[in-house]
Each structure stands twice: as C-alpha cells, then as structure tokens.
C-alpha positions as CSV (number, residue, x, y, z in Angstrom):
1,X,0.1,-0.2,-0.2
2,X,1.0,4.1,-1.1
3,X,3.1,5.1,2.6
4,X,1.6,6.5,4.8
5,X,0.7,11.1,4.2
6,X,0.2,13.3,6.6
7,X,-3.2,14.0,4.1
8,X,-5.0,10.5,4.7
9,X,-7.4,11.9,1.4
10,X,-4.2,13.1,-0.2
11,X,-3.9,10.2,-2.4
12,X,-7.5,10.6,-4.0
13,X,-6.4,13.4,-6.4
14,X,-2.8,12.0,-6.2
15,X,-4.7,8.8,-7.9
16,X,-5.8,9.8,-11.1
17,X,-7.5,6.8,-12.6
18,X,-9.5,3.7,-10.8
19,X,-12.1,0.1,-11.9
20,X,-15.1,-0.2,-11.4
21,X,-16.9,-3.4,-10.7
22,X,-20.6,-3.7,-11.8
23,X,-20.6,-8.0,-10.8
24,X,-23.9,-9.7,-9.2
25,X,-26.2,-13.2,-9.9
26,X,-27.6,-10.2,-12.5
27,X,-24.0,-11.1,-14.6
28,X,-25.3,-14.6,-15.1
29,X,-27.6,-13.7,-17.7
30,X,-25.3,-11.3,-19.2
31,X,-27.9,-8.3,-19.4
32,X,-27.3,-5.7,-17.6
33,X,-27.3,-4.9,-14.1
34,X,-31.0,-3.6,-14.0
35,X,-32.5,-6.0,-15.9
36,X,-34.8,-7.5,-13.3
37,X,-36.3,-4.4,-12.6
38,X,-36.4,-3.6,-16.7
39,X,-37.6,-6.3,-17.6
40,X,-40.6,-7.1,-14.6
41,X,-38.4,-10.1,-13.8
42,X,-40.4,-12.3,-11.0
43,X,-38.3,-11.9,-8.3
44,X,-38.8,-15.1,-6.5
45,X,-37.4,-16.9,-10.0
46,X,-34.6,-13.8,-10.3
47,X,-33.6,-14.6,-6.5
48,X,-32.7,-18.7,-6.9
49,X,-29.8,-17.2,-9.6
50,X,-27.6,-17.0,-6.5
51,X,-28.5,-20.7,-6.1
52,X,-25.8,-20.4,-9.5
53,X,-23.8,-18.1,-9.2
54,X,-20.6,-20.4,-8.4
55,X,-18.0,-18.0,-9.8
56,X,-16.3,-20.8,-10.7
57,X,-13.7,-18.5,-12.5
58,X,-13.8,-15.1,-9.5
59,X,-9.8,-14.3,-9.0
60,X,-9.4,-11.0,-6.9
61,X,-5.8,-10.5,-7.3
62,X,-6.3,-11.2,-11.3
63,X,-8.9,-8.8,-11.3
64,X,-6.8,-6.5,-8.8
65,X,-3.5,-7.8,-11.0
66,X,-4.9,-6.6,-14.3
67,X,-5.5,-3.3,-13.1
68,X,-2.8,-2.1,-12.2
69,X,-1.2,-3.6,-14.5
70,X,-4.0,-1.1,-16.6
71,X,-2.9,1.6,-15.0
72,X,-5.5,2.0,-12.3
73,X,-4.9,2.9,-8.7
74,X,-7.9,1.9,-7.0
75,X,-10.3,-0.3,-7.4
76,X,-14.3,0.0,-6.6
77,X,-16.7,-3.1,-5.9
78,X,-20.7,-3.4,-6.3
79,X,-21.1,-4.9,-3.1
80,X,-24.5,-5.1,-3.2
81,X,-26.4,-3.4,-5.9
82,X,-30.4,-3.0,-6.1
83,X,-31.1,-6.1,-6.7
84,X,-30.2,-6.9,-2.8
85,X,-27.7,-9.7,-3.9
86,X,-25.2,-9.0,-1.5
87,X,-21.4,-10.1,-2.3
88,X,-20.3,-10.1,1.7
89,X,-21.6,-11.6,5.2
90,X,-24.8,-9.1,5.4
91,X,-25.5,-9.2,9.3
92,X,-29.2,-11.4,9.2
93,X,-29.2,-11.5,5.4
94,X,-29.2,-14.5,3.3
95,X,-29.5,-13.5,-0.3
96,X,-25.5,-12.6,0.0
97,X,-22.3,-14.8,-1.5
98,X,-21.6,-17.0,2.4
99,X,-25.4,-18.1,2.5
100,X,-26.2,-19.3,-1.1
101,X,-23.9,-20.7,-4.4
102,X,-20.2,-19.1,-3.1
103,X,-19.9,-20.0,0.0
104,X,-17.7,-17.9,1.0
105,X,-17.3,-13.4,1.8
106,X,-16.4,-12.4,-1.6
107,X,-15.8,-9.0,-0.6
108,X,-13.1,-10.4,1.4
109,X,-11.5,-11.8,-0.9
110,X,-11.8,-8.8,-3.4
111,X,-10.1,-6.5,-0.7
112,X,-7.2,-8.9,-0.4
113,X,-6.6,-8.5,-3.6
114,X,-6.1,-5.2,-3.4
115,X,-3.9,-4.3,-1.1
116,X,-2.0,-7.4,-2.7
117,X,-1.6,-5.0,-5.8
118,X,-0.8,-2.4,-4.4
119,X,-4.4,-1.1,-4.8
120,X,-7.0,1.8,-3.2
121,X,-9.6,0.0,-1.8
122,X,-13.5,1.1,-2.9
123,X,-15.9,-0.1,-2.0
124,X,-19.3,0.6,-4.0
125,X,-23.1,0.0,-1.8
126,X,-26.6,0.9,-2.9
127,X,-29.0,2.2,-0.1
128,X,-32.2,1.4,-3.2
129,X,-33.6,-2.6,-2.3
130,X,-35.6,-4.1,-4.4
131,X,-35.4,-7.1,-2.0
132,X,-37.8,-5.0,0.1
133,X,-41.0,-4.3,-1.2
134,X,-41.5,-1.5,1.7
135,X,-39.2,0.6,-0.5
136,X,-41.6,1.6,-3.4
137,X,-44.6,1.2,-0.7
138,X,-43.7,4.4,0.8
139,X,-43.2,3.6,5.4
140,X,-47.0,5.2,5.5
141,X,-47.9,1.6,4.7
142,X,-46.1,-0.6,6.6
143,X,-44.0,2.2,10.1
144,X,-42.2,-1.3,10.6
145,X,-41.3,-3.1,7.9
146,X,-39.8,0.3,6.7
147,X,-37.5,0.5,9.6
148,X,-36.0,-2.7,8.8
149,X,-34.5,-1.8,5.9
150,X,-32.7,1.0,7.2
151,X,-32.4,-0.9,9.6
152,X,-30.5,-3.2,7.8
153,X,-28.4,-1.1,4.8
154,X,-27.7,0.5,8.3
155,X,-26.4,-2.6,9.7
156,X,-24.6,-3.0,6.1
157,X,-22.8,-0.2,6.1
158,X,-21.2,-0.9,9.7
159,X,-20.2,-4.4,8.4
160,X,-19.1,-3.5,5.3
161,X,-16.6,-0.2,7.7
162,X,-15.9,-3.1,10.3
163,X,-15.0,-6.8,9.2
164,X,-12.3,-6.4,6.0
165,X,-9.9,-3.3,7.8
166,X,-9.1,-0.2,6.0
167,X,-11.0,1.0,3.7
168,X,-10.2,3.8,1.4
169,X,-13.7,5.0,-0.5
170,X,-17.3,3.7,0.7
171,X,-19.3,5.0,-2.6
172,X,-23.0,4.6,-2.6
173,X,-25.9,4.9,-4.9
174,X,-29.8,4.5,-5.0
175,X,-30.7,7.5,-3.2
176,X,-33.7,8.4,-4.7
177,X,-36.9,7.5,-4.0
178,X,-36.4,7.7,-0.5
179,X,-33.8,10.8,-0.2
180,X,-32.8,11.5,3.5
181,X,-35.5,9.4,4.4
182,X,-32.4,6.7,4.6
183,X,-30.4,8.8,7.5
184,X,-27.3,9.9,5.3
185,X,-26.4,11.9,8.8
186,X,-26.3,8.5,10.9
187,X,-24.7,6.4,7.9
188,X,-22.3,9.8,8.2
189,X,-21.7,8.8,11.9
190,X,-21.5,5.2,11.6
191,X,-18.4,5.4,8.4
192,X,-16.7,7.9,10.4
193,X,-17.1,5.8,13.5
194,X,-15.4,2.4,12.4
195,X,-13.0,5.0,9.0
196,X,-12.5,7.8,10.0
197,X,-10.0,8.3,7.3
198,X,-12.8,7.1,3.8
199,X,-13.8,9.2,1.5
200,X,-17.7,9.3,0.6
201,X,-19.6,10.1,-2.2
202,X,-21.1,12.8,-0.5
203,X,-23.3,13.7,-2.9
204,X,-24.4,9.9,-3.5
205,X,-25.2,10.0,0.5
206,X,-26.4,13.5,1.4
207,X,-27.8,14.9,-2.5
208,X,-26.7,18.1,-4.1
209,X,-27.3,21.3,-3.7
210,X,-29.0,23.0,-1.8
211,X,-29.7,19.3,0.3
212,X,-25.9,18.8,0.8
213,X,-24.3,21.8,1.1
214,X,-27.1,22.4,4.5
215,X,-25.5,19.3,5.3
216,X,-22.6,20.0,9.0
217,X,-20.7,17.3,7.4
218,X,-20.5,18.9,4.0
219,X,-19.5,22.9,5.3
220,X,-16.4,22.1,6.2
221,X,-16.9,20.6,9.1
222,X,-15.3,17.3,8.4
223,X,-13.1,16.2,5.0
224,X,-13.1,13.6,2.9
225,X,-16.3,13.9,0.7
226,X,-15.8,13.1,-3.0
227,X,-18.6,14.2,-6.1
228,X,-19.3,12.0,-9.1
229,X,-19.7,12.8,-12.2
230,X,-22.1,10.2,-14.4
231,X,-21.2,9.8,-18.1
232,X,-20.9,13.0,-18.7
233,X,-18.1,15.7,-17.0
234,X,-19.6,18.1,-15.2
235,X,-17.6,19.2,-12.3
236,X,-19.5,19.5,-9.2
237,X,-21.6,22.3,-7.7
238,X,-19.3,22.1,-5.0
239,X,-15.4,22.4,-4.4
240,X,-14.7,19.6,-3.7
241,X,-12.0,16.0,-5.3
242,X,-14.3,14.7,-7.8
243,X,-14.8,11.0,-10.5
244,X,-15.9,11.2,-13.8
245,X,-17.1,7.2,-13.5
246,X,-18.2,5.9,-16.9
247,X,-17.7,2.7,-19.2
248,X,-15.8,0.6,-21.3
249,X,-18.4,-1.0,-23.6
250,X,-22.5,1.0,-24.6
251,X,-24.6,1.1,-22.2
252,X,-24.6,-0.7,-19.2
253,X,-22.8,-1.3,-15.6
254,X,-23.1,-4.8,-15.7
255,X,-22.1,-7.8,-18.6
256,X,-24.4,-7.8,-21.5
257,X,-23.7,-11.2,-23.3
258,X,-24.5,-9.5,-26.8
259,X,-22.5,-5.9,-26.6
260,X,-20.9,-5.8,-29.5
261,X,-19.8,-1.5,-28.5
262,X,-16.5,-1.5,-26.7
263,X,-14.6,1.5,-26.9
264,X,-11.4,1.2,-28.4
265,X,-8.1,1.7,-26.5
266,X,-7.7,5.4,-28.0
267,X,-11.5,5.9,-27.0
268,X,-10.3,5.5,-23.7
269,X,-7.5,7.3,-23.7
270,X,-9.5,9.9,-25.0
271,X,-12.5,9.8,-22.0
272,X,-9.1,9.9,-19.5
273,X,-7.3,13.1,-21.0
274,X,-10.4,14.9,-20.7
275,X,-10.8,13.6,-17.1
276,X,-8.6,14.6,-16.3
277,X,-7.9,17.8,-18.2
278,X,-10.8,19.2,-16.5
279,X,-9.8,18.3,-13.0
280,X,-11.3,15.1,-12.3
281,X,-10.1,11.3,-11.8
282,X,-12.0,8.5,-14.2
283,X,-13.0,5.5,-12.6
284,X,-13.5,3.3,-15.7
285,X,-16.2,0.3,-15.3
286,X,-15.5,-3.7,-15.8
287,X,-18.2,-6.0,-16.1
288,X,-17.3,-9.2,-15.5
289,X,-19.5,-12.5,-16.6
290,X,-21.2,-14.3,-14.5
291,X,-18.7,-16.8,-13.6
292,X,-15.6,-14.4,-12.3
293,X,-14.6,-13.5,-15.7
294,X,-13.2,-10.5,-17.8
295,X,-15.5,-10.5,-21.2
296,X,-12.3,-11.0,-23.9
297,X,-13.2,-7.9,-25.5
298,X,-12.0,-6.3,-22.5
299,X,-8.4,-7.2,-22.5
300,X,-7.0,-5.9,-25.6
301,X,-8.6,-2.1,-23.2
302,X,-6.7,-3.0,-20.6
303,X,-3.5,-3.7,-22.3
304,X,-4.3,-0.7,-24.6
305,X,-4.1,1.6,-21.5
306,X,-1.5,0.3,-19.4
307,X,0.7,0.9,-22.7
308,X,0.1,4.7,-22.8
309,X,-0.4,5.3,-19.2
310,X,3.2,3.8,-18.8
311,X,4.5,5.7,-21.3
312,X,2.7,8.9,-20.3
313,X,2.7,8.4,-15.9
314,X,4.6,11.7,-15.4
315,X,1.5,13.7,-17.3
316,X,-1.1,11.6,-14.6
317,X,-0.3,10.7,-11.4
318,X,0.1,13.8,-9.3
319,X,-1.4,16.2,-12.0
320,X,-4.5,18.2,-11.7
321,X,-6.6,19.4,-14.8
322,X,-5.7,22.6,-16.9
323,X,-7.8,23.0,-19.5
324,X,-9.0,25.9,-18.0
325,X,-5.7,27.7,-18.4
326,X,-7.2,28.2,-21.7
327,X,-9.0,28.0,-24.5
328,X,-8.2,27.4,-27.7
329,X,-7.4,23.6,-27.5
330,X,-7.9,22.6,-30.8
331,X,-4.7,19.3,-30.3
332,X,-7.4,18.2,-27.0
333,X,-6.4,18.1,-23.7
334,X,-3.6,19.8,-20.4
335,X,-2.2,18.6,-17.2
336,X,0.4,20.0,-15.3
337,X,2.6,19.4,-11.9
338,X,5.2,21.3,-10.1
339,X,6.0,24.5,-13.5
340,X,6.0,21.6,-16.1
341,X,2.2,22.0,-18.0
342,X,1.6,18.7,-20.0
343,X,-0.1,18.5,-23.6
344,X,-2.8,15.4,-24.6
345,X,-2.2,16.2,-27.9
346,X,-5.3,13.9,-29.6
347,X,-5.3,15.9,-33.3
348,X,-1.3,15.5,-34.2
349,X,-0.8,18.4,-36.6
350,X,3.0,17.1,-38.0
351,X,6.6,17.8,-37.3
352,X,5.5,21.2,-36.6
353,X,2.8,22.0,-34.1
354,X,1.4,24.8,-33.1
355,X,-0.3,26.3,-30.4
356,X,-1.2,29.4,-28.4
357,X,-1.7,31.3,-24.7
358,X,0.7,30.1,-22.8
359,X,2.0,32.6,-20.9
360,X,5.2,31.6,-19.2
361,X,8.6,31.3,-20.4
362,X,9.4,27.9,-22.2
363,X,12.3,26.3,-20.7
364,X,11.6,23.1,-22.6
365,X,9.4,20.4,-24.4
366,X,9.7,16.4,-24.4
367,X,8.1,14.0,-25.6
368,X,6.9,11.7,-23.2
369,X,8.2,7.4,-23.4
370,X,10.1,9.1,-26.9
371,X,14.1,10.4,-25.9
372,X,15.0,10.6,-29.7
373,X,12.7,12.9,-30.5
374,X,14.6,16.5,-30.5
375,X,11.8,19.2,-30.2
376,X,12.9,22.9,-31.2
377,X,11.3,25.8,-30.2
378,X,10.4,28.5,-31.7
379,X,8.5,31.8,-30.1
380,X,6.3,34.6,-31.4
381,X,4.6,36.6,-28.9
382,X,1.9,33.8,-27.2
383,X,2.4,32.0,-30.5
384,X,4.2,28.5,-29.5
385,X,5.7,26.2,-32.3
386,X,7.4,23.0,-31.7
387,X,9.6,21.3,-34.7
388,X,11.6,18.8,-35.3
389,X,9.1,16.6,-34.4
390,X,7.9,12.7,-36.6
391,X,5.3,13.4,-39.3
392,X,3.0,10.9,-37.9
393,X,1.9,10.7,-33.9
394,X,3.9,8.5,-32.4
395,X,2.1,7.7,-30.1
396,X,-1.6,6.8,-32.3
397,X,-3.3,7.2,-29.2
398,X,-2.9,10.2,-28.0
399,X,0.7,11.7,-27.9
400,X,1.7,13.4,-24.8
401,X,4.2,16.9,-24.6
402,X,5.7,17.7,-21.9
403,X,7.0,21.8,-21.6
404,X,9.0,22.8,-18.8
405,X,8.7,25.9,-17.5
406,X,10.0,28.5,-16.1
407,X,7.5,28.3,-13.0
408,X,3.7,27.5,-12.7
409,X,1.7,27.1,-16.0
410,X,0.2,31.1,-16.1
411,X,-2.2,31.3,-19.5
412,X,-1.7,34.9,-21.9
413,X,-4.4,37.0,-21.1
414,X,-5.4,36.5,-24.4
415,X,-6.4,33.1,-23.5
416,X,-7.8,33.2,-20.4
417,X,-11.0,35.5,-22.7
418,X,-13.9,33.4,-23.7
419,X,-15.0,33.2,-27.3
420,X,-19.0,33.0,-25.3
421,X,-18.1,34.3,-22.7
422,X,-17.7,37.9,-20.5
423,X,-13.9,39.8,-22.7
424,X,-13.4,42.0,-19.3
425,X,-11.6,44.1,-22.2
426,X,-12.7,44.5,-25.2
427,X,-9.7,46.2,-27.5
428,X,-7.2,43.0,-26.1
429,X,-10.5,42.0,-29.1
430,X,-9.7,44.4,-31.4
431,X,-6.6,44.3,-31.6
432,X,-6.8,40.7,-32.6
433,X,-9.1,41.3,-35.3
434,X,-7.1,44.7,-36.2
435,X,-4.1,42.8,-37.0
C-alpha cells in the first residue's frame, strides 16, 4: 500500500485512475445490472440465480493485477446493487454470497486482492434494495417493515466498515426515491466512527445542493468527501475532489453478453484525457461475466490503457487539470504538475506543432516516452511552434508533450478570454481582429 501521508485523503487526487466493477447475480443473465427491474422479472424466480452463482473463474488477485497493469490505482466493487444481493456477509440476511452458492465472502477476497496489488480499496453500496417491497410502497404502508429496511442498510454499512480492515472509499448509489429517509447523517457517523480516513461519495449519500450544502458534514466540518459525475464530465457544484465514472462498453454497467460495441483503447484514452484535463479522476467500469471472468473484449482495452499509462505516467499521477488555463485547445487536453504543462495531443499536426496561450517562458519540450526526439521551440508572443517532431504521431492513441516552464503554468491575457463568455477588455479582441 502507498505510504502514510499527512493528509489521509490526498491519495485520491494523486491516483487519478480507478477501476469500477459491477458484478452480481445479474451478471449470469448478461443483460445488464438492472435486468430484474427493467424486464419485470418475478422476484422469487430472480432470487434463484443466487444458487447458480458459483463464480468458478473469480480470482480477486487477477482482477487487481489487471487493474494495476492497466494503470489504475484504486478499485471500487459493487458489494450490493439495487437487487439486494450482497457479495459480503450481510448481518441476518440470507440473500448473500456466504449463504448461497459461492459459500464465502467475496468482498473479503476482493479486499485482499486489492491490497496485494498495492491498490486502494473502494466499496460500492446501493441504499436502494428491490428485495424490500416496502421501499416502493413507502413508510406509511408499514412503518415497522420500513424501519427494518433502514436498519438493514445501516447494519450493512457497519459490517462493511468493520470486517475488512482499512477501507479507502465508500461509494454510494440509489439514494432515490427515499432520499433523506435513509438517514444519511447516521450512515456518515457510522463510517467516520469505524473508517475515519475513508473518503465518501458525498453527493450520492447526502444529495446535491442545496440539500448537500446544508449538511454539517459537508460544510468543511469533516473532510474526506468527493463528488461524482456519471457518464458525463461535469464538475460538481461544490469545491471537492471529484471523479467521472463511465463505462468501457456501450450502455450498461453490468455485463451484456451481446453488446458488440466495446470502446477502443484510443476512445478510453480520450476519456481519460478529458477527465484529467477537467480536473477529475476517471473511474472506468468493467462488467465481469457471471462466472467471474473478464469478457475477452476487455482484455485489449486493459492492455492498451496499460501501455499508455506506463509511457505517460508523469502526466497522469499527481497531476491537476489544466484545460481551464486557456480556451483554445484545438489539439486536445492538458494537465499540469509543478512547473510542467502536459499537452495531450489527440489531433496531431505533423512535423511542426502550433498552439497559443501559454504566458510562461518555455525552457524545454519533451515527447513523453520518446527520448530520441529533439524538439525545437520557436516563439512569437503567445504563439508557439514546436518543430522537429515526427510527421506521424509517436503514439497513435494520444501523444503527450511536456513543456518545462519557468514556473507554475500561466495563461496569457488573451488565453483567459472566452469566445462565448465575458470579455473584460474588448480591446484585446479588437487588436487581434485588426492585426
């Protein structure tokens, strides 16, 4: 595991890239993680899948190795999705892995696998639970049954935070339709009592503004929250570290047997570039098959990501987003670290590469992963030409060029003005147009 830090939450911003895993008895059907609800399956018949879920090819160490080799620094696994089936030993609950076909605690194995690979441990837990009809009927229909649902959720969170050693991230889902009836402040208290250094997906447990900003735990009185953006890159409304969660295939998070559109490694690199450029982490989802093995289509994706991350680690880990430095990013995205600005060049320009907007003096330019390329710099004001580059992109997925600067990256005055936004000094535009 990474060494201790003075800020126990700093690891999240440094890690930048994680693996999300949606896996449960729904994976046996190969029609997505919400197949029970969306296809109106008979619940009593659906529950029988738990006795077929023998997971002969589940190997937590292999999962973690694949994530690590693909450049990921943390993992998040669905301990319970909306269908109510638990991969862990849920207190007093038979619809779980130790008391059905697996006969063992799969979350325990997952945690051991993560630690052995040096990855941070994240656990996903859905508050929603379709095994409880009262969740749909509401408290008024049977207050005692409703309270049993809430108490089960709290007991599950306590078990997840008690039985596996240090947990680095508690990732929640399914807050709707009950919202604050889950008593999220009490759930927060349980986590902080048992896992004081665990990060929490605050918007998914406590809700989004204005509700979230009224929460005493979120107003800075307790640290360790992150925001999340699902299948789109949109920063949260509040100033917390955040991540984008997205999928490696077309539509669903759980395995879909007949989904023929798995994103190419280049598409996934582009997603990583934009997420990091906007200041987020990327939590990239993979849906294992019901037997516990990874789909064959995922293997070249992981291999491609691994090759890219190994070559370009300097621009990824510990970086911060730099897309806001200036607007005119016709070439791709940017990250920064210290006095270095990294250009993630999706759209190669050939032997001469041009861009504009950096105010700093550029001390040198390097193509990451290619020590044999001698880059020459020409400059006129904010216009920069990098010359001596190959005619074809060194990395066909995305080439990263590092600019070593005379200080932390700064955008020039022109670069800070937005074409479709506020321009505090129109003379800048007029001088450009008249030039």
